[in-house]
SERO-4910 file (N, C-alpha, C, O; in steps of 0.05 Angstrom, whole numbers):
BEGIN
 pado doro    nc1    nc2    nc3   cac1   cac2   cac3    cc1    cc2    cc3    oc1    oc2    oc3
  Met    A   2739  -1634   4048   2713  -1632   4052   2694  -1623   4018   2702  -1609   3999
  Ser    A   2665  -1640   4022   2648  -1642   4003   2634  -1604   4001   2624  -1592   4020
  Lys    A   2636  -1594   3978   2616  -1577   3967   2582  -1565   3999   2570  -1548   4012
  Arg    A   2583  -1594   3991   2557  -1589   4010   2554  -1592   4040   2534  -1588   4053
  Arg    A   2588  -1604   4050   2586  -1605   4073   2593  -1568   4085   2585  -1557   4106
  Leu    A   2609  -1554   4061   2626  -1539   4061   2610  -1516   4073   2617  -1500   4091
  Asn    A   2579  -1516   4053   2562  -1501   4053   2552  -1498   4087   2546  -1477   4098
  Gln    A   2552  -1520   4097   2531  -1526   4109   2548  -1511   4143   2540  -1504   4165
  Val    A   2568  -1514   4132   2580  -1495   4162   2593  -1469   4150   2616  -1463   4157
  Phe    A   2585  -1460   4140   2590  -1429   4134   2558  -1419   4142   2553  -1400   4156
  Ile    A   2538  -1434   4133   2513  -1427   4139   2508  -1424   4167   2500  -1403   4176
  Phe    A   2514  -1455   4187   2514  -1449   4220   2531  -1423   4227   2527  -1404   4242
  Thr    A   2550  -1431   4213   2577  -1402   4228   2563  -1379   4230   2564  -1366   4251
  Phe    A   2544  -1368   4206   2542  -1344   4196   2513  -1342   4213   2509  -1320   4223
  Leu    A   2496  -1358   4217   2472  -1370   4235   2484  -1359   4264   2475  -1341   4278
  Leu    A   2506  -1373   4268   2514  -1364   4297   2518  -1340   4311   2509  -1330   4332
  Val    A   2547  -1327   4284   2548  -1300   4277   2532  -1282   4287   2538  -1265   4304
  Leu    A   2501  -1288   4273   2482  -1264   4277   2475  -1271   4293   2477  -1255   4311
  Trp    A   2462  -1295   4302   2441  -1299   4337   2464  -1289   4355   2455  -1285   4378
  Ser    A   2484  -1285   4353   2509  -1265   4378   2499  -1241   4375   2499  -1227   4396
  Cys    A   2490  -1229   4354   2494  -1200   4357   2467  -1185   4364   2460  -1162   4366
  Val    A   2448  -1219   4368   2420  -1194   4381   2427  -1181   4419   2438  -1191   4439
  Thr    A   2416  -1162   4414   2425  -1139   4439   2410  -1148   4460   2407  -1172   4457
  Val    A   2395  -1136   4486   2378  -1141   4498   2369  -1113   4493   2386  -1097   4483
  Pro    A   2341  -1104   4498   2329  -1072   4494   2343  -1063   4516   2354  -1070   4536
  Pro    A   2335  -1041   4501   2341  -1005   4524   2324  -1012   4555   2300  -1018   4554
  Pro    A   2336  -1009   4577   2317  -1015   4595   2309   -976   4603   2316   -964   4623
  Asn    A   2297   -966   4585   2276   -940   4589   2262   -938   4607   2261   -916   4619
  Glu    A   2249   -956   4615   2234   -958   4633   2246   -956   4663   2239   -940   4681
  Glu    A   2264   -973   4662   2282   -972   4692   2293   -945   4693   2295   -933   4714
  Tyr    A   2300   -935   4674   2318   -905   4673   2300   -896   4688   2299   -902   4712
  Thr    A   2279   -876   4673   2255   -874   4680   2248   -867   4715   2250   -848   4730
  Leu    A   2241   -893   4715   2236   -894   4737   2263   -896   4764   2259   -898   4789
  Ala    A   2286   -894   4752   2305   -874   4764   2295   -852   4778   2289   -846   4800
  Lys    A   2297   -841   4751   2298   -803   4741   2278   -803   4761   2283   -790   4781
  Ile    A   2261   -813   4760   2231   -805   4784   2240   -808   4814   2241   -792   4833
  Ala    A   2245   -834   4812   2256   -839   4847   2279   -797   4853   2271   -776   4862
  Leu    A   2301   -805   4844   2321   -790   4847   2313   -761   4856   2319   -747   4876
  Asp    A   2297   -755   4834   2288   -728   4835   2267   -723   4854   2259   -700   4856
  Ser    A   2253   -748   4872   2234   -754   4884   2251   -744   4915   2245   -727   4931
  Ala    A   2269   -757   4913   2300   -753   4948   2300   -736   4943   2292   -725   4964
  Arg    A   2306   -710   4919   2318   -690   4915   2303   -667   4932   2311   -649   4946
  Ala    A   2271   -676   4924   2257   -652   4930   2265   -654   4957   2276   -633   4963
  Val    A   2264   -675   4982   2262   -672   4999   2284   -674   5019   2285   -679   5043
  Gln    A   2302   -668   5001   2328   -650   5009   2338   -686   5025   2341   -690   5049
  Ser    A   2340   -701   5009   2350   -728   5023   2385   -721   5025   2395   -725   5047
  Ala    A   2404   -711   4999   2422   -709   5008   2437   -693   5045   2458   -696   5058
  Arg    A   2413   -677   5049   2428   -662   5079   2424   -690   5099   2442   -701   5112
  Tyr    A   2387   -702   5098   2379   -720   5116   2382   -752   5114   2376   -767   5132
  Ser    A   2390   -759   5090   2387   -787   5091   2415   -787   5069   2409   -793   5046
  Pro    A   2448   -780   5072   2470   -772   5062   2478   -803   5047   2486   -806   5024
  Gly    A   2475   -819   5059   2489   -856   5055   2469   -863   5035   2471   -851   5013
  Tyr    A   2454   -875   5037   2431   -870   5009   2426   -856   4982   2417   -862   4960
  Trp    A   2434   -838   4991   2434   -810   4974   2447   -818   4957   2437   -828   4936
  His    A   2488   -815   4965   2505   -816   4956   2498   -840   4940   2492   -835   4917
  Gln    A   2496   -868   4948   2492   -893   4941   2475   -890   4907   2481   -901   4886
  Ala    A   2449   -870   4913   2427   -880   4897   2453   -857   4874   2467   -873   4861
  Glu    A   2459   -838   4869   2467   -820   4851   2499   -832   4839   2507   -828   4816
  Glu    A   2515   -848   4858   2530   -872   4841   2515   -894   4832   2531   -908   4820
  Phe    A   2491   -905   4832   2486   -922   4816   2473   -917   4785   2476   -925   4762
  Phe    A   2457   -898   4799   2449   -882   4773   2476   -863   4755   2472   -861   4731
  Arg    A   2492   -855   4761   2524   -844   4747   2534   -875   4739   2549   -868   4721
  Arg    A   2535   -891   4740   2538   -915   4732   2526   -926   4707   2536   -929   4685
  Ala    A   2492   -933   4720   2476   -931   4700   2475   -921   4678   2469   -934   4658
  Lys    A   2481   -899   4677   2484   -870   4649   2505   -887   4637   2501   -900   4616
  Ile    A   2533   -887   4654   2553   -890   4615   2541   -919   4620   2520   -920   4608
  Leu    A   2545   -938   4631   2536   -969   4623   2515   -960   4593   2521   -970   4571
  Tyr    A   2489   -939   4594   2466   -941   4580   2472   -935   4557   2461   -946   4538
  Ser    A   2501   -908   4551   2507   -895   4531   2532   -917   4522   2540   -911   4500
  Glu    A   2543   -936   4532   2562   -952   4522   2544   -977   4510   2556   -993   4496
  Arg    A   2512   -983   4516   2500   -997   4500   2506  -1022   4513   2509  -1040   4497
  Glu    A   2509  -1031   4542   2511  -1052   4556   2488  -1056   4570   2494  -1065   4592
  Phe    A   2462  -1054   4568   2439  -1049   4570   2433  -1074   4600   2416  -1075   4617
  Glu    A   2448  -1086   4595   2433  -1113   4620   2443  -1095   4648   2429  -1090   4668
  Glu    A   2466  -1089   4645   2489  -1084   4665   2465  -1053   4675   2452  -1045   4695
  Ala    A   2469  -1045   4653   2449  -1014   4660   2427  -1023   4678   2428  -1017   4702
  Arg    A   2413  -1033   4671   2388  -1051   4675   2377  -1051   4715   2359  -1047   4732
  Asn    A   2409  -1063   4708   2414  -1079   4754   2406  -1045   4764   2388  -1036   4777
  Phe    A   2438  -1032   4747   2448  -1003   4755   2427   -986   4767   2427   -975   4789
  Phe    A   2410   -988   4751   2385   -971   4744   2355   -971   4777   2341   -957   4791
  Val    A   2365  -1011   4769   2343  -1013   4790   2356  -1006   4819   2344   -990   4832
  Asn    A   2375  -1016   4827   2394  -1002   4848   2391   -977   4853   2386   -970   4876
  Ala    A   2394   -959   4832   2392   -923   4844   2358   -932   4843   2355   -949   4860
  Arg    A   2345   -929   4836   2316   -927   4846   2304   -941   4870   2281   -937   4876
  Leu    A   2318   -957   4881   2317   -975   4914   2339   -946   4927   2331   -925   4937
  Ala    A   2359   -952   4923   2370   -930   4941   2358   -911   4945   2348   -909   4967
  Ala    A   2353   -882   4917   2335   -867   4919   2310   -865   4940   2303   -843   4950
  Glu    A   2296   -890   4945   2264   -890   4944   2277   -895   4977   2260   -880   4987
  Lys    A   2288   -901   4993   2300   -913   5018   2316   -884   5027   2315   -879   5051
  Ala    A   2328   -867   5011   2333   -841   5014   2311   -825   5012   2318   -802   5017
  Glu    A   2295   -825   5008   2276   -811   5003   2257   -816   5036   2256   -801   5055
  Asn    A   2243   -846   5032   2241   -850   5051   2247   -842   5089   2232   -837   5108
  Ser    A   2280   -848   5086   2282   -844   5112   2289   -807   5112   2288   -793   5132
  Ala    A   2296   -799   5082   2297   -765   5105   2268   -751   5105   2263   -729   5115
  Arg    A   2251   -767   5094   2218   -757   5104   2212   -762   5137   2200   -748   5154
  Leu    A   2226   -788   5139   2222   -795   5164   2223   -778   5189   2207   -773   5207
  Leu    A   2256   -771   5181   2273   -755   5201   2255   -730   5199   2239   -724   5216
  Arg    A   2258   -721   5185   2240   -686   5179   2212   -687   5191   2197   -667   5195
  Gln    A   2206   -720   5199   2177   -718   5212   2183   -712   5248   2172   -698   5265
  Lys    A   2209   -734   5248   2211   -726   5275   2218   -708   5288   2214   -704   5312
  Asn    A   2237   -688   5264   2249   -660   5279   2226   -636   5272   2232   -612   5272
  Gly    A   2201   -645   5268   2178   -627   5262   2185   -605   5244   2188   -581   5252
  Asp    A   2188   -614   5216   2201   -599   5189   2180   -609   5179   2171   -632   5181
  Val    A   2171   -589   5167   2151   -582   5149   2157   -597   5117   2168   -580   5102
  Leu    A   2153   -619   5107   2155   -628   5087   2140   -615   5060   2142   -626   5038
***
């Protein structure tokens, strides 16, 4: 190979390696929204009135925090979103059941 061709290959390889190092930004907004949704669900005793959704939300949030700490931001974002959705379902379900039972919210 000529020296020029070797330089082109080196530059291309360097740019390819540099491009592959680009990461997804951390899902801070999703983390915060999931945490708030879990806190709101906890406030209405979702673990008691809607244990299925509550435990699902906790499990998603736990997995998301592990992935977040390992800097697997794309996967963590998906788990945070799922945790928020499950926590919202748990909260709504618990509020509905408490209202039907006549409990004060």
